[in-house]
C-alpha positions in Angstrom: 13.2 215.0 184.5 10.0 213.8 182.8 8.3 215.2 179.7 4.6 214.8 180.1 2.9 216.5 177.2 5.3 216.7 174.3 3.4 217.8 171.1 5.8 217.2 168.3 4.5 218.3 164.9 6.5 216.9 162.1 6.5 217.5 158.3 5.6 214.3 156.5 4.7 214.9 152.9 4.8 211.1 152.2 1.9 210.5 154.7 0.0 213.4 153.1 0.4 211.8 149.6 -0.6 208.3 150.9 -3.7 209.8 152.5 -4.7 211.2 149.1 -3.9 208.0 147.3 -5.9 205.9 149.7 -9.1 207.4 148.1 -8.4 205.1 145.1 -9.3 202.1 147.2 -12.8 202.4 145.8 -11.5 201.4 142.4 -9.3 198.6 143.7 -11.4 196.9 146.5 -14.8 198.6 146.1 -14.7 200.1 149.6 -12.3 201.8 151.9 -11.9 205.0 149.9 -13.6 207.0 152.6 -12.8 205.0 155.8 -9.0 204.7 155.4 -8.3 208.4 154.7 -10.7 209.3 157.6 -8.7 207.1 159.9 -5.4 208.5 158.7 -6.7 212.1 159.1 -8.1 211.5 162.6 -5.0 209.7 163.8 -2.4 212.2 162.4 -4.1 215.6 162.2 -2.3 216.9 165.4 1.1 215.3 164.7 1.7 216.0 161.0 1.9 219.5 159.7 -0.8 220.1 157.1 -2.7 216.9 157.7 -5.7 218.8 159.1 -6.0 220.8 155.9 -5.4 217.9 153.6 -7.7 215.6 155.6 -10.6 218.0 155.5 -10.1 218.4 151.7 -10.2 214.6 151.3 -13.3 214.1 153.4 -15.0 217.0 151.6 -14.2 215.5 148.2 -15.6 212.1 149.2 -18.8 213.6 150.6 -19.2 215.7 147.5 -18.7 212.7 145.2 -21.3 210.8 147.3 -23.8 213.6 146.9 -23.2 213.8 143.2 -23.8 210.1 142.8 -27.0 210.4 144.8 -28.2 213.2 142.5 -27.0 211.4 139.3 -28.8 208.1 139.9 -32.4 209.6 139.7 -31.2 211.9 136.9 -30.7 208.8 134.7 -34.5 209.0 134.0 -34.1 212.5 132.6 -32.8 211.7 129.1 -29.9 209.8 130.5 -28.2 212.9 132.0 -27.3 210.9 135.1 -25.1 208.7 133.2 -22.9 211.7 132.2 -22.9 212.7 135.9 -21.8 209.2 137.0 -19.0 209.2 134.4 -17.8 212.6 135.5 -17.9 211.5 139.1 -15.8 208.5 138.2 -13.2 210.6 136.3 -13.0 213.3 139.1 -12.8 210.6 141.8 -9.8 209.0 140.0 -7.9 212.1 138.7 -8.2 214.5 141.6 -6.6 212.3 144.3 -3.6 211.6 142.1 -3.1 215.3 141.3 -3.4 216.3 144.9 -1.0 213.5 146.0 1.6 215.0 143.8 0.8 218.4 145.2 1.1 217.1 148.7 4.5 215.5 147.9 5.7 218.9 146.7 4.4 220.6 149.9 1.6 222.5 148.2 -2.0 223.0 149.5 -4.7 220.7 148.1 -7.2 222.0 145.6 -10.2 219.9 144.7 -12.4 220.9 141.8 -16.2 221.1 142.5 -15.9 220.2 146.1 -18.5 221.3 148.6 -16.9 222.5 151.9 -18.8 220.3 154.4 -16.1 220.4 157.1 
């Protein structure tokens, strides 16, 4: 007997945590903080329970941070308010993935502060 289409959905909190922590590659290598979580999400969204929800939250955060950076750069000319925006983006981009990686390890849903739901 042959099994042709076996869709096994497994619970893997470690992979969910790793997906959140790969966003920190921006701080280590300067790139990869968007591409690596995107690849993990697209490859495991149907086989890991909760990966679709966590992956969408990760991509929404990265796109929101990119939008905030694009808005903050011209705002530097307005009394330097863009510098505060860039500092807050750097802090949010560092703290939120760590907090949500801990939540993912505990089996909780992700919650990203000030994230625009693009996906």
